[in-house]
C-alpha positions as CSV (number, residue, x, y, z in Angstrom):
1,M,97.9,77.1,94.6
2,T,98.3,80.8,95.6
3,S,101.3,81.7,97.7
4,P,101.4,83.0,101.2
5,L,101.0,86.6,101.9
6,A,104.6,88.2,101.7
7,A,105.8,90.0,105.0
8,P,106.1,93.7,104.0
9,S,109.7,93.2,105.1
10,D,110.5,91.1,102.2
11,S,110.6,94.1,100.2
12,L,113.5,96.0,99.5
13,A,112.0,99.3,98.5
14,V,113.7,102.0,100.1
15,G,112.2,105.3,98.9
16,Q,110.5,107.3,95.8
17,R,112.3,109.7,93.6
18,S,111.5,112.0,90.8
19,L,111.6,111.0,87.0
20,G,111.9,114.7,86.5
21,D,115.3,114.9,88.5
22,P,116.5,111.5,89.7
23,D,118.4,113.3,92.6
24,V,115.3,114.8,94.3
25,R,114.1,111.6,96.4
26,F,111.4,111.0,99.0
27,P,110.8,108.7,101.9
28,L,108.7,105.6,101.0
29,W,105.8,106.6,102.8
30,P,103.4,108.0,102.3
31,P,102.9,107.1,98.5
32,L,102.9,110.1,96.4
33,T,100.0,109.8,94.0
34,E,99.9,113.4,92.3
35,G,103.5,113.2,91.0
36,C,106.8,114.9,92.1
37,P,105.9,118.0,94.1
38,V,109.3,119.4,93.4
39,T,109.8,119.3,89.9
40,S,106.4,119.3,88.5
41,T,105.0,122.6,86.9
42,E,101.6,123.8,85.9
43,S,102.3,122.5,82.5
44,V,104.2,119.3,83.4
45,A,103.5,116.8,85.9
46,Y,106.5,114.5,86.7
47,P,105.6,111.2,88.2
48,V,107.9,109.4,90.8
49,E,109.1,105.8,91.0
50,V,110.2,103.7,93.8
51,D,114.1,102.8,94.5
52,Y,115.3,99.6,96.1
53,A,118.4,98.3,97.8
54,Y,119.7,96.5,94.7
55,D,122.6,95.3,96.4
56,K,120.6,93.2,98.6
57,V,118.7,91.5,95.8
58,P,119.0,87.4,96.3
59,A,121.4,86.4,93.5
60,D,119.1,83.5,92.8
61,L,115.8,85.5,92.5
62,F,115.0,84.9,88.8
63,A,116.7,81.3,88.7
64,T,114.3,80.1,91.2
65,A,111.3,81.8,90.2
66,A,109.6,78.9,88.7
67,A,109.6,77.0,91.9
68,R,107.9,79.7,93.9
69,P,104.1,79.8,93.6
70,R,102.1,82.4,91.1
71,G,101.5,85.8,92.7
72,H,103.6,88.8,93.3
73,E,105.0,87.3,96.4
74,R,107.1,85.9,93.9
75,W,109.0,89.0,93.3
76,A,108.6,90.5,96.8
77,P,112.2,91.9,97.0
78,L,112.0,94.1,93.9
79,L,108.2,95.3,94.7
80,P,106.7,97.9,97.0
81,P,105.7,96.1,100.4
82,L,102.9,93.8,99.9
83,H,100.5,94.7,102.6
84,A,97.4,93.3,100.9
85,P,96.5,89.8,100.0
86,G,96.7,88.8,96.1
87,L,94.6,86.9,93.7
88,A,97.6,84.8,92.4
89,E,98.2,87.7,89.9
90,G,100.8,87.1,87.0
91,G,102.1,83.9,85.8
92,T,100.1,84.5,82.4
93,P,101.3,82.3,79.4
94,L,103.7,83.3,76.7
95,L,102.2,81.5,73.7
96,P,103.9,81.4,70.3
97,L,102.4,82.7,67.0
98,A,104.9,81.8,64.3
99,D,108.3,83.2,63.1
100,G,109.7,84.1,66.6
101,V,106.5,86.2,67.7
102,W,105.0,85.5,71.1
103,I,101.8,86.7,72.6
104,K,102.0,87.5,76.4
105,D,98.4,86.8,77.3
106,E,97.3,89.1,80.0
107,S,93.5,87.8,79.9
108,R,94.5,85.1,82.0
109,N,95.0,87.4,85.3
110,P,92.3,87.1,88.1
111,T,90.0,89.8,86.5
112,W,91.1,88.9,83.1
113,S,93.3,91.8,82.7
114,H,97.0,93.4,83.2
115,K,95.7,95.6,85.5
116,D,95.8,93.2,88.3
117,R,99.4,93.5,88.3
118,L,99.2,97.3,89.4
119,N,96.2,97.0,91.5
120,R,97.8,94.3,93.8
121,I,100.4,97.1,94.5
122,T,98.2,100.0,94.8
123,V,96.0,98.6,97.0
124,S,98.6,97.2,99.1
125,A,99.6,101.0,99.3
126,A,96.1,101.8,100.5
127,V,96.3,99.2,103.2
128,G,100.0,100.5,104.3
129,A,98.6,104.0,104.4
130,G,95.6,103.1,106.7
131,A,92.8,104.1,104.0
132,A,89.2,102.8,104.5
133,G,89.0,102.4,100.7
134,V,90.2,103.4,97.2
135,V,88.5,105.2,94.6
136,V,89.3,104.9,90.7
137,A,88.5,106.4,87.5
138,S,87.8,103.8,85.1
139,S,86.3,102.6,81.7
140,G,86.2,99.1,83.1
141,N,89.5,97.1,83.4
142,H,91.1,99.4,86.0
143,G,87.9,99.7,88.0
144,A,87.0,95.8,88.2
145,S,90.6,95.1,89.1
146,A,90.7,97.5,92.0
147,A,87.2,96.6,93.0
148,A,88.4,93.0,93.4
149,Y,91.7,93.8,95.4
150,A,89.8,96.1,97.6
151,A,87.3,93.3,98.2
152,R,89.8,91.0,98.9
153,A,91.7,93.4,101.3
154,G,88.5,94.3,103.0
155,L,88.3,97.8,101.8
156,R,85.7,99.8,100.3
157,C,85.6,100.7,96.6
158,A,84.4,103.3,94.5
159,V,84.6,103.5,90.7
160,V,84.0,106.7,88.9
161,T,83.1,105.7,85.4
162,S,81.7,106.7,82.0
163,A,78.0,107.3,81.8
164,E,77.8,105.3,78.7
165,V,79.3,102.1,80.6
166,P,77.9,98.6,79.1
167,P,75.4,96.9,81.5
168,A,78.0,93.7,81.5
169,V,80.8,96.0,82.7
170,D,78.5,97.7,85.2
171,A,77.6,94.4,86.5
172,F,81.0,93.3,86.6
173,L,82.0,96.3,88.7
174,R,79.2,96.1,91.2
175,G,79.8,92.1,91.5
176,Y,82.9,92.9,93.7
177,G,80.9,95.2,95.6
178,A,81.9,98.5,94.5
179,A,79.8,101.6,94.5
180,V,79.7,102.3,90.7
181,L,79.3,106.2,89.7
182,P,78.6,106.8,86.1
183,V,79.3,110.3,85.0
184,P,80.0,112.3,81.9
185,A,83.8,112.0,80.9
186,E,85.0,115.6,81.8
187,Q,83.3,115.2,85.2
188,R,85.1,111.9,86.2
189,W,88.4,113.3,87.7
190,P,86.9,116.3,89.5
191,L,84.5,113.8,91.4
192,L,87.5,111.4,91.9
193,R,89.4,114.2,93.5
194,R,86.2,115.3,95.6
195,I,86.0,111.6,96.7
196,V,89.6,111.6,98.0
197,E,89.5,115.0,99.6
198,R,86.2,114.2,101.5
199,T,86.4,110.6,102.4
200,G,90.1,109.9,102.5
201,Y,89.8,107.0,99.8
202,H,93.2,106.1,98.4
203,P,93.4,106.9,94.9
204,V,94.7,104.4,92.6
205,S,94.0,106.2,89.3
206,N,95.6,109.4,88.2
207,L,94.9,112.7,89.8
208,T,97.0,115.3,87.8
209,P,95.2,117.1,84.9
210,A,98.4,118.6,83.2
211,A,100.0,115.3,82.4
212,H,99.4,111.9,83.7
213,T,101.4,110.8,86.5
214,G,99.2,108.0,88.3
215,H,100.2,106.3,91.6
216,G,103.8,106.4,92.7
217,F,103.7,103.0,93.3
218,G,101.5,101.5,90.8
219,P,103.6,100.8,87.7
220,E,106.1,98.8,89.7
221,G,103.6,95.9,89.6
222,Y,104.0,95.9,85.7
223,K,107.8,94.9,85.9
224,T,106.6,91.4,86.7
225,L,105.6,91.3,83.1
226,A,109.6,91.7,82.2
227,Y,110.7,89.1,84.8
228,E,108.1,86.7,83.4
229,I,109.1,87.1,79.8
230,F,112.7,86.8,80.7
231,T,112.4,83.7,82.7
232,D,110.1,82.0,80.1
233,L,112.2,83.0,77.2
234,G,115.5,82.4,79.0
235,T,116.5,85.6,77.7
236,V,115.3,89.2,76.8
237,P,113.3,89.3,73.6
238,R,114.7,91.7,71.0
239,A,111.4,93.9,71.1
240,V,108.1,94.0,72.8
241,F,105.2,95.9,71.5
242,V,102.8,97.3,74.0
243,P,99.3,98.5,73.9
244,T,99.5,102.0,75.5
245,G,97.3,104.4,76.9
246,Y,98.9,106.4,79.8
247,G,102.2,104.4,79.4
248,E,102.2,103.2,82.9
249,M,102.6,99.4,81.6
250,L,105.2,100.6,78.9
251,F,107.5,102.1,81.9
252,G,106.9,99.0,84.0
253,L,108.2,96.7,81.4
254,W,111.2,99.0,80.7
255,K,112.2,99.4,84.3
256,G,111.7,95.5,84.9
257,F,114.1,94.8,82.0
258,A,116.2,97.5,83.1
259,E,116.5,96.1,86.6
260,L,117.8,92.7,84.8
261,V,120.6,94.4,83.2
262,R,121.4,96.4,86.5
263,L,121.5,92.9,88.1
264,G,123.6,91.2,85.6
265,H,121.1,88.9,84.1
266,A,120.8,90.4,80.8
267,E,123.0,92.3,78.3
268,A,120.2,94.9,77.0
269,V,116.8,96.2,77.5
270,P,114.6,95.3,74.3
271,R,113.0,97.9,72.2
272,L,109.8,98.9,73.2
273,Y,107.2,100.1,70.9
274,G,104.0,101.9,72.4
275,C,101.0,101.2,70.2
276,E,98.4,103.8,70.4
277,P,95.0,104.2,68.6
278,A,95.7,106.5,65.7
279,A,92.5,108.7,66.9
280,G,94.7,110.2,69.6
281,G,98.3,109.5,70.2
282,P,99.7,111.6,72.9
283,L,102.8,109.5,73.3
284,A,103.6,109.8,69.7
285,A,103.1,113.5,69.8
286,A,105.4,113.9,72.9
287,V,108.1,111.7,71.1
288,R,107.4,113.7,67.8
289,D,107.4,117.4,69.7
290,G,110.5,116.5,72.0
291,V,108.5,117.1,75.1
292,P,107.6,115.5,78.4
293,A,103.7,115.0,77.8
294,A,101.3,116.0,75.2
295,H,97.7,116.7,75.0
296,V,95.9,115.8,71.8
297,P,92.5,115.9,70.4
298,L,90.8,112.7,70.4
299,G,88.6,111.2,67.5
300,P,86.3,108.4,67.4
301,T,87.7,104.9,67.9
302,A,86.4,101.6,69.3
303,A,89.7,101.1,71.4
304,Y,88.0,102.9,74.1
305,A,90.4,101.3,76.7
306,I,93.4,103.0,75.5
307,A,92.0,106.1,74.1
308,C,93.7,109.0,75.7
309,P,93.8,112.7,75.3
310,V,96.6,113.2,77.5
311,G,100.1,111.2,77.9
312,G,102.7,111.1,80.5
313,Y,106.4,111.3,81.1
314,R,106.9,107.6,81.9
315,G,106.2,106.4,78.4
316,V,108.5,109.0,77.1
317,V,111.4,107.5,79.3
318,A,110.7,104.1,78.2
319,L,110.7,104.8,74.3
320,R,113.9,107.0,74.8
321,E,115.8,104.6,77.1
322,S,115.1,101.6,75.1
323,E,115.7,103.2,71.6
324,G,112.0,102.1,70.9
325,G,109.2,103.9,69.1
326,A,105.3,105.1,69.1
327,V,103.3,103.3,66.6
328,L,99.7,104.7,65.7
329,V,97.4,101.9,64.8
330,T,93.9,102.2,63.0
331,D,90.7,100.5,64.2
332,A,90.8,98.4,61.0
333,E,94.7,97.4,61.9
334,L,93.3,96.6,65.6
335,A,90.2,94.7,64.2
336,A,92.8,92.8,61.9
337,A,95.0,91.9,64.8
338,R,91.9,91.1,67.0
339,A,91.0,88.6,64.4
340,E,94.3,87.0,64.1
341,L,94.7,86.5,67.8
342,A,91.0,84.9,67.8
343,H,92.2,82.3,65.0
344,S,95.0,81.5,67.2
345,G,92.9,81.0,70.2
346,V,93.2,84.0,72.0
347,W,90.0,86.4,72.6
348,A,91.1,89.6,73.1
349,E,89.7,93.2,73.5
350,L,90.0,95.5,70.6
351,S,92.5,97.5,72.6
352,A,94.2,94.4,73.9
353,A,95.4,93.7,70.1
354,A,97.1,96.9,69.8
355,G,100.4,95.5,70.5
356,L,100.2,92.9,67.4
357,A,98.7,95.6,65.5
358,G,101.6,97.7,65.7
359,L,104.1,94.9,65.0
360,R,102.0,94.1,61.8
361,Q,102.0,97.5,60.6
362,L,105.9,97.8,61.1
363,G,106.9,94.4,60.3
364,R,109.5,92.4,61.8
365,P,112.1,95.3,62.9
366,E,114.3,93.1,64.8
367,E,115.7,89.5,64.6
368,G,115.1,87.4,67.5
369,P,112.2,86.7,69.5
370,V,109.5,89.4,69.7
371,V,106.6,89.6,72.3
372,C,103.4,91.3,71.9
373,V,101.4,92.0,74.9
374,S,97.6,91.4,74.8
375,T,96.2,93.0,77.8
376,S,92.7,91.6,78.3
377,S,89.7,89.7,77.3
378,G,87.4,90.2,74.5
379,F,84.2,90.2,76.5
380,K,85.0,93.8,77.6
381,D,84.7,95.0,73.8
382,Q,81.4,97.5,73.9
383,D,80.8,96.5,70.1
384,L,80.6,93.1,70.9
385,L,78.7,93.6,73.9
386,A,76.2,95.8,72.2
387,A,75.8,93.3,69.2
388,G,73.7,90.8,71.2
389,P,73.6,87.2,70.7
390,S,73.7,85.3,67.3
391,A,70.3,85.0,65.8
392,A,68.6,81.6,66.0
393,V,68.8,79.4,63.0
394,D,66.2,76.9,61.9
395,P,67.8,73.4,62.2
396,E,65.6,72.4,59.0
397,D,66.6,75.1,56.9
398,W,69.8,73.5,55.4
399,D,70.8,76.5,53.2
400,A,70.7,79.0,56.4
401,V,73.1,76.6,58.3
402,E,75.4,76.3,55.2
403,R,75.4,80.0,55.0
404,R,76.1,80.5,58.3
405,L,79.1,77.9,58.2
406,R,80.5,79.6,55.3
407,R,80.4,83.0,56.9
408,A,82.2,81.4,59.9
């Protein structure tokens, strides 16, 4: 059952403010899609976040959450206005592994990834701004989610993607009616900007080359992960391990837990660990060098969904404020974590296993429950898509059958 569309007036959002200087504030509309125009410089782009009338949040918002239908409407007071209809995003299961480790399985979202939490918010912003469509630069998850929510809202969608996009992912994007534009990687963001300037489409992914800022409203959707973990566990965990590319989900998790503390429901924010491919790691570099954001060379990795040469300030804020850390994981560690998840019944994309890979690398850094976010379904892995189906076996050749059984 899906919940009815929340009235935009249910939102307690009151404005936007700079992460570079919280005293710098802006009206709620229009949504800022290129970071803070006051504090950003040519070398550093500071994102903005949404502020709320926290004194007006219903006292029973979290206590009564389970009685409300699945979807962002459940958390409408603490989200930007929901101008677009949803797809019952969120409400994903929290699955126990062993020894107090839990997996938050985001593959159960409508388009099988965590990006649905963000795109319900960004497409709502596009509707609220009166845009005719949305445009996104994406290797798969973000594009498919934006296309689905745009279709749901009656908006056009353009997806600027990689020239090497796998056929299955291309079909996934086109299935929602999106215009798919595969181009070389270095041309993706210039083309996205050109589409914004010439069509008025609302950008739902990053536009700033100096450092990642992304959409001002988008990460607010990721706060719902923190709300759900809290309500499912009955407490906040001691630590959360998060697959990390640009750090938007990492920031959203931190802000959600920080709001729980601010509203008197929790005593402390869990330590957050941003888990990046060792082939890159701009967040780890920024934390190491004590800078707001970093550019790094990007080596080869199969974790293409979180392989980023540039980071953003949001991730730095999340790690600093939660007293957490950045973890660099190898492809071998990712593959081992993906196999562990599969053996527990969760088929995850390689990038999605980064949280569990980070936990296994560090060991248990905390006593108490630990949550690893698994971000998306395994069908999106390029290596698995390229491998093709299993070879046929002769049912009369028992030796061949037995060899296949042993390998499994």
